[in-house]
N, C-alpha and C positions, 0 to 999 in steps of 0.2 A: 542467463545474465545479460543485462542490457549493455549497449555500447558505452554509455556513460559509466556504468559500474566497472566495466573492464578497464577503462582509462584510469579510474580512481585506484583500482587494485594495482595497476602498473606503477603509478606514481608513488603509492605507499611502499611498494617493494623497492623502488629506486632510492628512497630516502630513509630506508631502514626503520620503518615504523612497523611495530608488531602488534597483533591482537592477542597474542598468547597470554593466558593467565599464568602468573608465576607464583608459586607457593611463597608464603611469607618467610623471610629470613634469607632468601636466595639473593646474593649480590647486595646485601644490605637493604632489602626492600623496606618500604614504609607502609604502615597500615592506612586505611582510609581516613582515619582521624588525624593523620599527619605525624604520628609518633611511632617510633620503632616498637615492634611487638608482633604478636601472632594473631591479633583479632582483626578481622576484615581481610578482603582480597582486593588487590588493585591491578590495574592493567599497566604493563611496563614492557620495555624492550628486554632482550635476553639478559643484558648485564649493564646497569648504569644508564638505562635509556630514559625517555621522556615519560612523565606521568600524564597520561592523556586526560584524566579527569581535571587536573589542575590547568592544563592548556585550555580545555573547553571553558572552565570557570573564568579564567583570565580573559579569554576572548569575549565571553558574554558580558563581563563586567566592564572591561576597558574599551572594547570596540563596538559593543552593542550588536554583535552578530547574532543572527538567529537563522536556523535552517528549517525550512518548512516543506521540504520535498515530500510529496505524497508517498506514504508507505516507507519512509526512510527511518532506519533504526538509529540508536545512539552511535553504534559503530560506523554506520554509513556517514553520519554527520561529522564524526571525527575524521574520517578519511578525507572528506571535502575540506575540512579545516587544515589538515596536515598538507594536503596538496596545494592549498592556497599559500601557506607559509613557505613551502618549498619553491613555488613559482616566484614568489616575491623575492626570495634570496637570490634566485637565478637572475632576475631582472637587475637587482642591485649589483651583482657581480659583473654582469655584462656592461652596465653603465660605468663601473669603475675602469674596466679595460678600455672602453671608448674614450674616457677622459684622459687616460695615460697616453693613448695614441695621439690624441689631439694635442697634448702638451708637447710631445716629441716633434710632431709636424710643425707646431708653432716655432719651436727652437730652430729647426732647419730653415724655415722661411726667413727668420730674423737674421741668421748667420749669412745666408745668401745676400740679403739686403745690405748687411754691413760690409761684405766683401766688395759689393759694387761701390759703396761709399768710399772704401779705402782706395780703390782704383781711381775714382774721380778726384780724391784728395791729392794723389800724386800728380795727376794730369793738370790740376789747377794750382799745384804748389800750395795747398791749403794746410798750413802747419797746425792750425787750431783743430781741424778735423782729425788729423793724424794723432794728435795728443789725446783727443777724446776717445778714439778707437783703441788705443794701446794702453795696457795696464802700466802703472809706474814701474813694475818689475819686468816689463817687456824686454826680451833679448832676441837677437837675430844672428844667425850664421849667414852672412851675406854673400853675394856672388863674388866678392873680392877675397873670399875665404878668411874673413875676419869675424870674430864674435864681438858684437857691439850691443850697447844698451839703448834704451829709448832716448835718453838725452843725447847720446852720440849720433843717433840717426837724425834726430831733430837738428842737431848742430850742423850736420852735412847738408841738410835742406836749407837751413838759414844762411850758410856760407855760399850757396849756389853750386856746391860740389855735386850733390845728388839731384839730378833732374831726369825726368822720364817724359819724353815727348809723345810717345805712343805706347799704349799698354793694353794688351788683350789677355785676360785671365780666363781659363777654362777649368771649372771645378769638375774633377773626375771621381772624387770620393768625399763623402761627408757622412759622418757618423756621430750621433748624439749619445753621450754617456752621462746622463743626469745633468750636472752643472758644467760638464766639459764637452767640447765638440772638436773633433779632428777633421781637418780639411786638407785635401791634397789634390794636386793637378799640375797643369802646365801653364806657362806664361810666355808671351812673345812681347819683348820690350824694345824700344828704341831709346838709347841713352842720350842725354844731353849734358849740359853743364861741363864739369871737368872730369867726368867719368872716363876711364881709360879707353873705352870703345865708343866715345861720343859720336853720334851720327850713324851708328851701326845698329842693326837689329840682331838680337840674340834670343835664343830659346832657353827657357829656364824650367827646372822642375822644383816645385815647392811643397812644403808641408807646414801647416799652421795649426796652432792650438789656441782655442778660445775658451774662456772661463766666465761664468756668471758671477759677478761680484757687485755687492750692493744693489742687487736688483737689475743690473744691466750687464750685457755681454761685452767683454773686452778681449783683445788678442794678447796672449801672454808669452808666446814664443813662435818663432818662424825660422825655417831653414830654406834656403834657396841656392841652387847651384846651376851653373851654366852647363847646358848640354853640349858636349863637344861635337863638331861636325862629324857625320858618319862617312867613313871611307867608302868610295864607290866600289861596288862588288861586280867584277866582270863575270858574265855568264860562262859556265864551264864549256 
């Protein structure tokens, strides 16, 4: 057996193609004329498999494939056809996985970019950018331990109560779940305006949820809490 023949036999066995002749009537076999009955013998898999003669006829008619390997039999040509179909299916499957991964990577990159825009919006006191980044249903559990809506946050920005003069956000976790993205990490902010600790730096822990709506990503929820100072631990 040549090297090429060994590869074809391996591929045939991998994709459950059989050369066995099956008596008419087994597993609802069909005769060579395409009608149920006992006249004629066909090639098929053990039960409910492919009709090789019809695959060969379809390929010849639709794809104009011809196999002219020297000394190749009908069965050898069918092995080559079956292997080609199997390899094509594998390539299509691999392409689908690649596209899915690319989509996920694209969402992560977009969310990271929007997080940077949100930080810049606070530093520049850009109300319009905030309104664009947040869904109309946006809610926040803020560092003042209050649950506020999008309009309430924008109202604090408009009144000059909420001001951030320095803002460093570090994303430590980002996971894409289809049209939802969970982001979590830490922030170091210096408050301004009329915030209780204006002029002071505080460490925050935050979790944010983003959702794709109308073809674009918007933040729909956020939780942020102040990390209390850690007590000094004396060595034993």
